[in-house]
C-alpha positions as CSV (number, residue, x, y, z in Angstrom):
1,M,71.1,-6.8,73.4
2,D,70.4,-5.5,69.6
3,K,70.7,-8.1,66.8
4,L,71.9,-8.3,63.6
5,V,71.6,-10.8,60.8
6,L,73.5,-11.2,58.1
7,V,72.2,-12.9,54.9
8,D,73.9,-14.3,51.9
9,G,71.4,-13.5,49.3
10,N,72.7,-15.5,46.5
11,S,73.0,-18.6,48.7
12,I,69.2,-18.1,49.6
13,M,67.7,-17.0,46.5
14,N,69.5,-20.3,44.7
15,R,67.7,-22.6,48.0
16,A,64.4,-21.6,47.2
17,F,65.1,-21.0,43.5
18,Y,65.5,-25.0,43.5
19,G,63.5,-25.9,46.5
20,I,60.2,-24.6,45.1
21,M,60.3,-26.0,41.4
22,G,58.4,-29.1,41.4
23,S,56.8,-30.0,38.0
24,K,56.1,-26.2,37.1
25,M,57.7,-22.9,39.0
26,L,55.7,-20.4,40.3
27,T,55.0,-17.3,37.7
28,T,53.2,-14.4,37.6
29,K,50.0,-14.2,34.9
30,D,52.1,-12.4,32.3
31,G,54.8,-15.5,32.8
32,K,57.6,-14.1,35.2
33,Y,59.1,-16.5,37.4
34,T,58.3,-15.7,41.3
35,N,58.9,-19.2,42.9
36,A,62.8,-17.6,44.2
37,V,61.4,-14.5,45.5
38,Y,58.6,-16.5,47.1
39,G,61.0,-18.8,48.8
40,F,63.5,-16.3,49.7
41,L,60.7,-14.0,51.3
42,A,59.5,-17.1,53.0
43,I,62.7,-17.5,54.4
44,L,63.4,-14.1,55.2
45,F,59.9,-13.8,57.3
46,K,60.7,-16.8,59.4
47,I,63.9,-15.5,60.6
48,L,62.5,-12.2,61.6
49,E,59.7,-13.9,63.7
50,D,61.9,-16.0,64.9
51,I,65.3,-13.9,65.5
52,E,63.5,-10.3,65.8
53,P,66.4,-8.6,64.6
54,Q,67.0,-5.2,65.1
55,Y,69.3,-4.6,61.9
56,I,69.4,-7.1,59.0
57,V,71.9,-7.0,55.9
58,V,71.8,-8.5,52.8
59,A,74.8,-9.5,50.6
60,F,74.6,-10.3,46.7
61,D,77.2,-11.4,44.2
62,L,78.0,-9.0,41.1
63,K,78.9,-10.6,37.6
64,A,82.5,-9.8,37.6
65,P,85.4,-12.1,38.6
66,T,86.4,-12.1,42.0
67,A,89.7,-12.3,43.3
68,R,89.1,-16.1,43.8
69,H,88.6,-16.3,40.1
70,K,91.8,-14.0,39.6
71,M,93.8,-16.9,42.2
72,Y,92.7,-19.8,40.1
73,E,91.5,-20.2,36.8
74,G,89.0,-23.1,37.2
75,Y,87.3,-21.8,40.1
76,K,84.0,-22.6,39.5
77,A,84.7,-23.9,35.9
78,N,82.8,-27.1,36.2
79,R,79.4,-25.1,37.6
80,K,76.6,-24.4,35.5
81,G,75.7,-20.5,35.1
82,M,72.9,-19.0,36.9
83,P,69.6,-20.2,35.2
84,D,68.1,-17.3,33.0
85,E,64.8,-17.9,35.6
86,L,66.5,-17.4,38.4
87,A,68.3,-14.3,36.8
88,E,65.4,-12.5,36.2
89,Q,64.0,-12.7,40.0
90,M,67.2,-11.1,41.2
91,P,66.3,-7.4,40.6
92,I,62.7,-8.2,41.8
93,I,64.1,-9.2,45.6
94,K,66.2,-6.2,45.2
95,K,63.5,-4.0,44.8
96,V,61.6,-5.9,47.1
97,L,64.4,-5.8,50.3
98,T,64.6,-1.7,49.2
99,A,60.7,-1.4,49.5
100,M,61.4,-2.9,53.1
101,N,64.2,-0.6,54.2
102,I,66.8,-3.5,53.8
103,D,70.2,-2.7,53.4
104,I,71.7,-4.5,50.1
105,V,75.2,-4.6,49.8
106,E,77.5,-5.5,46.8
107,M,81.2,-5.2,46.3
108,E,82.7,-6.0,42.8
109,G,85.1,-8.7,43.0
110,Y,84.0,-10.5,46.3
111,E,81.1,-13.0,46.6
112,A,78.2,-12.2,49.2
113,D,79.5,-14.5,51.6
114,D,83.1,-12.5,51.7
115,V,81.5,-9.2,51.9
116,L,79.8,-10.6,55.1
117,R,82.8,-11.9,56.6
118,Y,84.3,-8.4,56.4
119,L,81.1,-7.0,58.4
120,I,81.7,-9.4,61.3
């Protein structure tokens, strides 16, 4: 039986970013942050090894307001925005996933987890 893995990319990037911080974040020689990319790939490779899926899709949030924001003005009002150190890693992980031939889905007005719900 074929296996499909659906990944909430923003969730994993956040988990990796905050999970691999320690006293100093990982960076390249020229100072670009890489801790979230490194952690994301470690999690992804573990999934690929353990589950051996035939198909994998990674969904990401877009900056545009979502349906939830439109329904409730205070949605995520008390949350801090994405740190710049994490935001600059988002295009990098997307380039890596594209190079790995992993499909990326994004839909304006929807968060990644909402997009994934529509896929199942």
